[in-house]
C-alpha positions as a printed Julia matrix, in Angstrom:
185×3 Matrix{Float64}:
 -34.6     2.89   10.87
 -35.13    6.03   12.93
 -32.94    9.1    12.88
 -31.3     8.23   16.21
 -30.33    4.78   14.97
 -28.89    6.27   11.77
 -26.82    8.7    13.83
 -25.49    5.85   15.97
 -24.7     3.82   12.84
 -22.91    6.84   11.36
 -20.81    7.32   14.51
 -19.9     3.63   14.78
 -19.08    3.3    11.09
 -17.01    6.49   11.2
 -15.04    5.12   14.14
 -14.42    1.95   12.13
 -13.3     3.93    9.05
 -11.05    6.08   11.24
  -9.43    2.94   12.64
  -8.97    1.36    9.21
  -7.65    4.63    7.74
  -5.63    5.89   10.71
  -2.23    5.62    9.0
  -3.48    7.01    5.68
  -5.04   10.02    7.4
  -1.57   10.94    8.65
  -0.35   11.18    5.04
  -2.49   13.53    2.9
  -0.36   12.53   -0.1
  -1.58    8.92   -0.02
  -4.54    7.5    -1.89
  -5.95    6.15    1.39
  -6.33    9.69    2.7
  -8.86   10.47   -0.04
 -10.45    7.03    0.18
 -11.46    7.78    3.77
 -13.6    10.67    2.5
 -15.13    8.38   -0.11
 -16.16    5.96    2.66
 -17.63    8.76    4.75
 -19.54   10.31    1.85
 -21.02    6.99    0.75
 -21.96    6.24    4.35
 -23.78    9.58    4.6
 -25.49    8.96    1.27
 -26.62    5.46    2.22
 -27.95    6.63    5.6
 -29.65    9.68    4.07
 -31.47    7.5     1.54
 -32.03    4.5     3.83
 -35.73    5.32    4.43
 -36.35    5.03    0.66
 -34.52    1.78   -0.08
 -37.64   -0.38   -0.14
 -40.26    2.21   -1.09
 -41.49    1.17   -4.54
 -38.49   -1.19   -4.98
 -39.39   -2.09   -8.59
 -39.57    1.46   -9.94
 -37.33    2.59  -12.78
 -34.66    4.24  -10.6
 -34.75    1.46   -8.03
 -34.21   -1.14  -10.74
 -30.98    0.56  -11.8
 -30.06    1.12   -8.18
 -30.32   -2.61   -7.42
 -28.27   -3.39  -10.55
 -25.54   -0.94   -9.5
 -25.5    -2.33   -5.95
 -25.25   -5.94   -7.17
 -22.52   -5.01   -9.64
 -20.67   -3.27   -6.8
 -20.6    -6.47   -4.75
 -19.45   -8.55   -7.73
 -16.64   -6.11   -8.52
 -15.19   -6.07   -5.02
 -15.24   -9.86   -4.73
 -13.62  -10.37   -8.13
 -11.04   -7.63   -7.45
  -9.89   -9.09   -4.16
  -9.76  -12.56   -5.68
  -7.6   -11.38   -8.58
  -5.22   -9.51   -6.27
  -4.86  -12.55   -4.03
  -4.24  -14.89   -6.97
  -1.95  -12.71   -9.1
  -0.68   -9.75   -7.1
   1.88  -11.28   -4.79
   2.96   -9.38   -1.71
   5.89   -7.33   -0.48
   6.07   -4.79    2.3
   6.49   -1.27    0.95
   8.67    0.65    3.38
   7.86    4.0     1.79
   4.1     3.37    1.99
   3.34    2.24    5.56
  -0.25    3.45    5.27
  -1.09    0.72    2.73
  -3.05   -2.34    3.74
  -1.49   -5.72    2.97
  -3.74   -6.43   -0.04
  -2.56   -3.18   -1.64
   1.12   -4.11   -1.52
   1.26   -6.22   -4.64
   4.51   -6.94   -6.44
   2.92   -7.59   -9.83
   0.77   -5.4   -12.03
  -2.42   -7.46  -12.07
  -4.0    -7.51  -15.53
  -6.13  -10.63  -15.29
  -9.83  -10.92  -14.63
 -11.59   -7.66  -13.94
  -8.22   -5.86  -13.97
  -7.89   -6.61  -17.67
 -10.17   -3.7   -18.55
 -10.43   -1.67  -15.3
  -7.41   -0.3   -13.39
  -9.39    0.43  -10.23
 -12.18   -2.14   -9.87
 -12.39   -1.62   -6.11
 -12.96    2.08   -6.67
 -15.42    1.16   -9.41
 -17.21   -0.92   -6.81
 -17.42    2.12   -4.54
 -18.56    4.26   -7.47
 -21.4     1.87   -8.27
 -22.25    1.62   -4.57
 -22.49    5.42   -4.33
 -24.63    5.77   -7.44
 -26.78    2.81   -6.41
 -27.46    4.43   -3.04
 -28.08    7.75   -4.76
 -30.75    6.35   -7.08
 -32.86    5.33   -4.07
 -33.86    9.0    -3.63
 -32.36   11.61   -5.92
 -32.61   14.7    -3.69
 -30.44   17.81   -3.89
 -28.38   16.75   -0.86
 -27.99   13.22   -2.25
 -26.81   14.73   -5.55
 -24.14   16.74   -3.75
 -23.02   13.66   -1.8
 -22.79   11.37   -4.85
 -20.83   13.99   -6.79
 -18.53   14.48   -3.81
 -17.94   10.72   -3.55
 -17.24   10.56   -7.29
 -14.79   13.47   -7.01
 -12.88   11.88   -4.11
 -12.8     8.52   -5.94
 -11.26   10.21   -8.96
  -8.65   11.96   -6.77
  -7.85    8.72   -4.87
  -7.43    6.85   -8.17
  -5.13    9.52   -9.61
  -2.98    9.56   -6.47
  -2.82    5.76   -6.48
  -1.81    5.77  -10.14
   1.1     8.07   -9.26
   2.11    5.67   -6.49
   1.88    2.72   -8.88
   3.95    4.47  -11.53
   6.66    5.13   -8.93
   6.58    1.49   -7.79
   5.99   -0.43  -11.06
   7.39    2.11  -13.53
   6.98    1.54  -17.26
   4.85   -1.6   -16.8
   2.13    0.37  -15.06
   2.23    3.2   -17.62
   1.71    0.66  -20.39
  -1.1    -0.98  -18.43
  -2.79    2.43  -18.09
  -2.87    2.72  -21.89
  -4.61   -0.65  -22.2
  -7.25   -0.15  -19.5
  -9.87    2.31  -18.33
  -9.98    3.87  -14.9
 -13.44    2.81  -13.64
 -15.78    1.61  -16.41
 -14.69   -0.72  -19.23
 -14.62    0.92  -22.68
 -15.93    4.21  -21.21
 -13.83    5.84  -18.48
């Protein structure tokens, strides 16, 4: 994919992310505000490394990259499924920037949520690091660390929102689970 095509893809994807995040971008105190920057950083990282995705696809780094990318897809699918099955739904008047799937009424602790509080963010984390491992340049290193930083901030802000909404139940859940990676972090 040539540079011009990557620029067009960046512009179109950014317009999509702006549309999806329009309400969150109006509230810098919401987790969605920071998530927008995660999306943008991962997009930049993926487009930066796109020319290298299939160069020596069975090398050491590419092997781990493919594993991270596959794990990313599995996590997002399992996360959405668990939220749909167990989360319930209620409009949150004080959080109009949330998307419907985020407005759960139950603390979901089944499936992937049993050990990870933020499996969707974990999915983005593995996506970022998977894209990074395609070509580990200085600029790619800065982008992956930036994406990781914004994911951490988004997760912390969301945890504050969840504590305000769910109270003690969410605090107890936080003690039993890890933020992004089971048994690690």
